[in-house]
C-alpha positions as CSV (number, residue, x, y, z in Angstrom):
1,M,-0.1,-0.2,-0.3
2,T,1.3,3.2,-1.3
3,R,0.2,6.7,0.6
4,Q,1.4,10.5,-0.2
5,W,3.2,11.5,2.6
6,Q,2.3,15.9,3.4
7,L,4.5,17.6,4.0
8,A,5.7,21.5,4.7
9,H,6.0,23.9,1.7
10,G,3.7,21.7,-0.7
11,R,5.8,19.2,-0.7
12,K,5.0,15.2,-1.0
13,L,6.6,11.6,-0.3
14,E,5.2,8.2,-1.4
15,I,5.2,6.1,1.7
16,G,4.9,2.5,0.8
17,A,6.4,1.5,-2.6
18,K,9.8,1.6,-1.2
19,A,12.2,1.6,1.4
20,L,13.4,5.0,2.1
21,I,16.5,6.3,4.1
22,M,16.8,9.3,6.2
23,G,20.3,10.8,7.1
24,I,20.9,11.8,10.5
25,L,22.7,14.9,10.8
26,N,23.9,16.0,14.3
27,I,25.0,19.0,14.6
28,T,25.9,18.3,18.1
29,P,29.3,18.4,20.0
30,D,28.2,15.4,22.5
31,S,25.9,12.9,20.4
32,F,26.5,9.0,21.5
33,S,27.9,7.9,17.4
34,D,29.5,11.5,16.0
35,G,29.4,14.5,18.4
36,G,31.4,17.7,17.2
37,A,32.1,15.9,13.4
38,Y,29.2,17.9,11.8
39,L,29.3,21.6,13.8
40,A,31.2,23.2,11.7
41,L,29.0,24.5,9.2
42,D,30.5,23.6,5.7
43,K,31.5,20.1,7.1
44,A,27.7,19.4,7.8
45,V,26.3,20.4,4.4
46,A,28.8,18.5,2.6
47,S,28.7,15.4,5.2
48,A,24.8,16.1,3.4
49,R,25.3,15.8,0.2
50,N,27.1,12.8,0.5
51,M,24.3,11.2,2.4
52,L,22.1,12.5,-0.5
53,A,24.2,11.0,-2.7
54,D,24.1,7.6,-1.5
55,G,20.8,7.4,-1.1
56,A,19.1,9.1,0.8
57,V,16.1,11.0,0.6
58,I,15.4,13.2,4.0
59,I,18.1,14.6,5.6
60,D,17.3,14.7,9.4
61,V,19.0,18.0,11.2
62,G,19.1,17.5,15.1
63,G,21.2,20.1,17.6
64,E,20.9,18.2,20.9
65,S,21.4,14.8,21.6
66,T,19.3,12.4,22.6
67,R,21.9,10.3,23.9
68,P,20.9,8.6,27.7
69,D,22.5,11.8,30.2
70,A,23.4,14.6,27.8
71,V,22.9,17.5,28.6
72,P,20.2,19.2,28.0
73,V,20.6,22.7,25.9
74,S,19.7,25.9,25.9
75,A,16.2,26.8,22.8
76,A,18.9,29.9,21.4
77,E,21.5,27.6,21.4
78,E,20.3,24.8,20.0
79,Q,18.8,27.0,17.3
80,D,21.8,28.3,16.4
81,R,23.1,25.1,15.4
82,V,20.6,23.4,13.4
83,L,19.2,26.8,11.5
84,P,22.2,27.8,9.7
85,V,22.8,24.4,7.9
86,I,18.7,23.8,7.3
87,E,19.0,27.1,5.4
88,A,21.9,25.9,4.0
89,L,20.5,22.8,2.8
90,A,17.1,24.3,1.4
91,K,19.4,27.4,-0.7
92,E,21.7,24.7,-1.5
93,T,20.5,21.2,-2.5
94,G,16.6,21.2,-1.8
95,C,16.1,17.7,-0.2
96,L,13.2,17.1,2.0
97,I,14.9,18.3,5.3
98,S,13.2,17.1,8.6
99,I,14.6,19.2,12.3
100,D,15.1,16.3,15.4
101,T,14.1,19.1,18.3
102,Y,10.9,18.8,21.0
103,R,10.9,22.5,20.9
104,A,7.7,24.0,19.4
105,Q,8.9,27.3,19.1
106,T,12.6,25.8,17.3
107,A,10.7,23.6,15.2
108,A,8.3,27.2,14.1
109,L,11.2,28.6,13.0
110,A,13.1,25.1,11.6
111,V,10.1,24.7,9.2
112,A,10.5,28.8,8.1
113,T,13.8,28.6,7.9
114,G,12.5,25.4,5.1
115,A,12.2,22.1,7.2
116,H,9.1,19.8,5.9
117,I,8.9,17.7,8.8
118,V,9.1,17.6,12.3
119,N,10.4,14.5,14.4
120,D,9.9,15.1,17.5
121,V,11.1,12.0,20.2
122,W,8.6,13.3,23.2
123,G,6.0,12.7,20.7
124,L,4.0,15.7,21.8
125,Q,4.0,15.3,24.9
126,R,6.3,17.5,26.1
127,E,5.9,20.3,24.1
128,P,2.1,19.8,22.7
129,D,2.7,23.2,20.6
130,I,4.1,21.0,18.2
131,A,1.3,19.7,16.6
132,D,-0.1,23.1,16.4
133,L,2.2,23.6,14.2
134,A,2.0,21.2,12.0
135,A,-1.3,21.2,11.5
136,S,-0.4,25.3,10.6
137,S,2.4,24.9,8.2
138,G,1.7,21.3,6.9
139,A,4.6,20.4,7.7
140,G,5.1,16.3,8.4
141,L,4.9,15.0,11.9
142,V,6.6,11.8,12.9
143,I,5.5,11.1,16.5
144,M,7.9,9.0,18.3
145,H,6.8,6.6,21.3
146,T,9.6,6.6,24.6
147,G,9.3,5.4,28.2
148,R,11.4,8.2,29.9
149,E,10.0,9.7,32.1
150,R,6.8,7.7,32.4
151,D,5.8,4.4,34.3
152,I,6.0,2.4,31.5
153,L,3.4,-1.2,30.4
154,P,4.9,-4.5,30.9
155,D,3.8,-5.6,27.2
156,V,5.5,-3.7,24.8
157,I,3.4,-3.5,22.6
158,E,-0.1,-3.2,24.7
159,D,2.8,0.7,25.8
160,Q,3.3,1.4,22.2
161,Y,-0.5,1.5,21.6
162,A,-0.9,3.3,25.1
163,F,1.6,6.2,24.7
164,L,1.0,7.0,20.8
165,Q,-3.3,6.5,21.3
166,H,-1.9,9.6,23.2
167,S,-0.1,11.4,20.6
168,L,-2.8,10.7,18.6
169,K,-5.0,12.1,19.7
170,I,-2.5,15.5,20.3
171,A,-2.3,15.8,16.8
172,R,-6.3,15.3,15.8
173,N,-7.8,18.3,18.5
174,A,-4.7,20.7,16.5
175,G,-6.7,19.3,13.3
176,V,-3.0,17.7,12.0
177,K,-4.6,15.4,9.2
178,Q,-3.6,12.2,8.7
179,E,-1.4,12.5,6.1
180,Q,0.9,15.0,8.2
181,I,1.3,12.0,9.9
182,V,4.2,8.6,10.1
183,L,4.8,6.8,13.8
184,D,8.3,6.0,14.9
185,P,8.4,2.9,17.8
186,G,11.5,4.2,19.4
187,F,14.2,2.1,19.4
188,G,16.6,3.1,22.4
189,F,14.5,4.7,24.2
190,A,14.1,4.2,28.0
191,K,14.6,0.1,26.1
192,N,16.6,-3.1,27.1
193,T,18.1,-4.6,25.0
194,D,15.0,-7.4,25.3
195,D,12.3,-4.3,24.9
196,N,13.5,-4.2,21.9
197,L,14.3,-7.4,20.2
198,Q,10.7,-8.2,21.1
199,L,9.6,-5.0,19.8
200,M,11.3,-5.9,16.4
201,A,9.5,-9.0,16.6
202,R,6.5,-8.4,16.9
203,F,6.6,-5.0,15.0
204,G,3.4,-6.7,12.8
205,E,1.1,-5.7,14.9
206,L,1.4,-2.0,15.0
207,K,0.4,-1.7,12.1
208,K,-2.9,-1.7,12.7
209,M,-2.3,1.6,13.4
210,G,-3.2,2.6,9.8
211,L,-0.4,4.8,9.6
212,P,3.2,4.8,8.1
213,W,6.3,4.3,10.3
214,L,10.3,5.1,10.8
215,A,12.8,2.9,12.5
216,G,15.7,4.4,14.0
217,T,17.9,1.7,15.4
218,S,21.1,2.6,14.0
219,R,24.3,2.0,16.3
220,K,21.7,1.8,19.3
221,R,23.3,0.2,21.6
222,F,21.3,-3.0,22.1
223,T,22.6,-3.3,18.1
224,G,25.9,-3.1,20.0
225,A,24.7,-6.0,23.1
226,V,23.3,-8.7,19.7
227,S,26.2,-8.2,18.3
228,G,29.4,-7.4,20.5
229,R,30.3,-4.4,18.9
230,E,31.1,-1.8,21.9
231,N,31.9,1.1,19.3
232,A,28.8,3.1,18.0
233,A,30.5,3.7,14.5
234,E,31.3,-0.7,14.4
235,R,27.5,-1.5,14.4
236,D,26.2,-0.1,10.6
237,A,26.3,-3.6,10.0
238,A,23.9,-5.0,13.2
239,T,21.8,-1.7,11.9
240,A,21.4,-3.1,8.8
241,A,19.9,-6.4,9.8
242,T,17.6,-4.3,11.6
243,S,17.1,-2.6,8.8
244,V,16.0,-5.7,6.6
245,I,13.8,-7.6,9.4
246,L,11.8,-4.4,9.9
247,R,11.0,-3.7,5.9
248,L,9.9,-7.0,5.8
249,K,7.9,-6.7,9.0
250,G,6.6,-3.1,7.1
251,A,8.2,-0.5,8.5
252,D,8.7,1.8,5.4
253,I,11.6,4.8,6.9
254,F,15.0,4.7,7.9
255,R,16.7,6.9,10.8
256,V,20.3,6.0,9.8
257,H,23.8,7.3,10.0
258,N,24.9,5.0,7.6
259,V,22.8,5.7,4.3
260,A,24.9,3.7,1.2
261,L,25.0,0.1,3.3
262,N,21.4,0.5,4.6
263,R,20.5,1.0,0.6
264,D,22.0,-1.9,-0.3
265,A,20.8,-3.9,2.5
266,L,16.6,-2.2,2.3
267,L,17.6,-2.4,-2.2
268,M,17.6,-6.2,-1.4
269,A,15.1,-6.5,1.4
270,D,12.3,-4.7,-1.5
271,A,13.6,-6.7,-4.0
272,V,12.3,-10.6,-2.2
273,M,9.4,-7.9,-0.5
274,A,8.5,-7.9,-4.8
275,Q,9.0,-11.0,-5.3
276,S,6.3,-12.3,-2.0
277,A,3.7,-9.7,-3.6
């Protein structure tokens, strides 16, 4: 099943026909895998260009690390990091741009600067005004599940439904259209290795929600626990394996660091799926 994802600035993206890749661009000094690598504007733009050449269709720009125990930054600092990069990408590449933030003000400034998608790791439940911004701008909205700072239900799928149904209610009440929404199960966010593996094994159950899904497993701690790779940068092969598994179970978009490797793996998954269609 294919559908059109409605995005800001009159853009749309077809979801479902093939796996889509979102390249990660962290404008941070402390991200768990690539902190500090792209703080300079020219390096950030060059990295985005490389990911686009490797097959990414979206560049996800973030200015605050979401790793466990990361030091929070102010809204002003976050904006100082991401807005020049978004502006440069919008002018120089015309690519689809996502802003990775939970702050409504940052999201609004990012969309005004050229971003097409808001990727909220708190699923609208930290700053619900992001839903109003999405409704008024027409921006695509990624609503992510998180287990942080709340009580978690014992069953991983039940907890997904409980959290995300509340998020979707916030979105509906703000006037966000269903065509704008993609869901993310939030791999690694207050989930241990067994939780993440269960979530992967039972991922097909989430498709009953009737919306597209984004998977963000890239270099996460659980891929290292399974593969024995302590260094995050060495977890790309394990990440590609998770991408294939999740594609076969119904995920649509894959947020990754190593675009080329995941592109090849997902092309193989799509080829197999085409034979069994």
